[in-house]
C-alpha positions as a Markdown table, in Angstrom:
| # | Residue | x | y | z |
|---|---|---|---|---|
| 1 | Met | -6.0 | 107.1 | 100.4 |
| 2 | Glu | -9.4 | 107.1 | 98.9 |
| 3 | Asn | -7.8 | 107.5 | 95.5 |
| 4 | Ile | -5.8 | 104.4 | 96.0 |
| 5 | Val | -9.0 | 102.4 | 97.1 |
| 6 | Asn | -10.9 | 103.7 | 94.0 |
| 7 | Arg | -7.9 | 102.7 | 91.7 |
| 8 | Ile | -7.8 | 99.2 | 93.3 |
| 9 | Leu | -11.6 | 98.9 | 92.7 |
| 10 | Glu | -11.1 | 100.2 | 89.1 |
| 11 | Ile | -8.3 | 97.6 | 88.5 |
| 12 | Asp | -10.5 | 94.8 | 90.1 |
| 13 | Lys | -13.4 | 95.8 | 87.8 |
| 14 | Gln | -11.2 | 95.8 | 84.7 |
| 15 | Ala | -9.8 | 92.4 | 85.9 |
| 16 | Arg | -13.3 | 90.9 | 86.2 |
| 17 | Gln | -14.3 | 92.3 | 82.8 |
| 18 | Leu | -11.2 | 90.7 | 81.3 |
| 19 | Thr | -11.9 | 87.4 | 82.9 |
| 20 | Met | -15.5 | 87.5 | 81.7 |
| 21 | Asn | -14.4 | 88.3 | 78.2 |
| 22 | Ala | -11.9 | 85.5 | 78.3 |
| 23 | Glu | -14.5 | 83.1 | 79.5 |
| 24 | Asp | -16.9 | 84.2 | 76.7 |
| 25 | Leu | -14.2 | 83.8 | 74.1 |
| 26 | Gln | -13.2 | 80.4 | 75.6 |
| 27 | Ala | -16.9 | 79.2 | 75.5 |
| 28 | Lys | -17.3 | 80.5 | 71.8 |
| 29 | Ala | -14.0 | 78.8 | 71.0 |
| 30 | Asp | -15.2 | 75.5 | 72.6 |
| 31 | Val | -18.5 | 75.6 | 70.5 |
| 32 | Glu | -16.5 | 76.5 | 67.3 |
| 33 | Ile | -14.1 | 73.6 | 67.9 |
| 34 | Ala | -17.0 | 71.2 | 68.5 |
| 35 | Arg | -18.7 | 72.4 | 65.3 |
| 36 | Glu | -15.5 | 72.0 | 63.3 |
| 37 | Thr | -14.8 | 68.5 | 64.8 |
| 38 | Glu | -18.4 | 67.4 | 63.8 |
| 39 | Lys | -17.9 | 68.8 | 60.3 |
| 40 | Met | -14.5 | 67.0 | 59.9 |
| 41 | Gln | -16.0 | 63.8 | 61.1 |
| 42 | Ala | -18.9 | 64.1 | 58.6 |
| 43 | Asp | -16.6 | 64.9 | 55.8 |
| 44 | Phe | -14.4 | 62.0 | 56.7 |
| 45 | Ala | -17.3 | 59.6 | 56.8 |
| 46 | Lys | -18.6 | 61.0 | 53.5 |
| 47 | Gln | -15.3 | 60.6 | 51.8 |
| 48 | Ser | -14.9 | 57.1 | 53.3 |
| 49 | Gln | -18.2 | 56.1 | 52.1 |
| 50 | Gln | -17.5 | 57.4 | 48.6 |
| 51 | Lys | -14.1 | 55.6 | 48.6 |
| 52 | Ile | -15.8 | 52.3 | 49.7 |
| 53 | Ala | -18.4 | 52.8 | 47.0 |
| 54 | Arg | -15.7 | 53.3 | 44.4 |
| 55 | Leu | -13.7 | 50.4 | 45.6 |
| 56 | Lys | -16.8 | 48.2 | 45.6 |
| 57 | Glu | -17.6 | 49.2 | 42.0 |
| 58 | Gln | -14.1 | 48.6 | 40.9 |
| 59 | Glu | -14.1 | 45.0 | 42.6 |
| 60 | Leu | -17.5 | 44.3 | 41.0 |
| 61 | Gln | -16.3 | 45.2 | 37.6 |
| 62 | Arg | -13.2 | 43.0 | 38.1 |
| 63 | Val | -15.3 | 40.1 | 39.3 |
| 64 | Asn | -17.6 | 40.6 | 36.3 |
| 65 | Thr | -14.6 | 40.6 | 34.0 |
| 66 | Lys | -13.2 | 37.4 | 35.4 |
| 67 | Leu | -16.8 | 35.8 | 35.2 |
| 68 | Gln | -17.0 | 36.8 | 31.6 |
| 69 | Glu | -13.7 | 35.3 | 30.9 |
| 70 | Lys | -14.6 | 32.1 | 32.6 |
| 71 | Glu | -17.9 | 32.0 | 30.7 |
| 72 | Ser | -16.1 | 32.4 | 27.5 |
| 73 | Gln | -13.7 | 29.6 | 28.4 |
| 74 | Thr | -16.5 | 27.4 | 29.4 |
| 75 | Asn | -18.4 | 28.0 | 26.2 |
| 76 | Ala | -15.2 | 27.4 | 24.2 |
| 77 | Leu | -14.7 | 24.1 | 25.8 |
| 78 | Leu | -18.3 | 23.2 | 25.5 |
| 79 | Lys | -18.2 | 23.9 | 21.7 |
| 80 | Gln | -15.0 | 21.9 | 21.4 |
| 81 | Leu | -16.7 | 18.9 | 23.3 |
| 82 | Glu | -19.9 | 19.2 | 21.1 |
| 83 | Asp | -17.7 | 19.3 | 18.0 |
| 84 | Asp | -15.7 | 16.3 | 19.1 |
| 85 | Tyr | -19.0 | 14.6 | 19.8 |
| 86 | Gln | -20.3 | 15.4 | 16.4 |
| 87 | Gln | -17.2 | 14.1 | 14.7 |
| 88 | His | -16.5 | 11.1 | 16.8 |
| 89 | Ser | -19.8 | 9.9 | 18.3 |
| 90 | Glu | -20.1 | 7.0 | 15.8 |
| 91 | Asp | -16.7 | 5.8 | 16.5 |
| 92 | Trp | -17.3 | 6.0 | 20.3 |
| 93 | Val | -20.5 | 4.1 | 20.1 |
| 94 | Lys | -18.9 | 1.4 | 17.9 |
| 95 | Ala | -16.0 | 1.1 | 20.4 |
| 96 | Leu | -18.2 | 0.9 | 23.3 |
| 97 | Val | -20.5 | -1.7 | 21.7 |
| 98 | Ser | -17.3 | -3.6 | 20.7 |
| 99 | His | -15.9 | -3.5 | 24.1 |
| 100 | Val | -19.2 | -4.6 | 25.8 |
| 101 | Leu | -19.7 | -7.5 | 23.4 |
| 102 | Asn | -16.2 | -8.9 | 23.4 |
């Protein structure tokens, strides 16, 4: 009988030790999961910021290209207007004076 009681106590001791080991493993796993989650979130945030910066730079380049195109068009129109003025200013003045006087 004493042998059975000792065996039950031994099994109980082993079960408690297994439970403690399992709890320790669970606690370590929880810490590791939390650490990995934080790392993944930080990596995702970094990648997102890099992508945002890259897209911002691409958009800025696109806008600058459009701006340069518009400036070129505006300068071409201004030059054409100045050329027209140089060629036709006397005719325009004569036409205006004639229109005002008549």
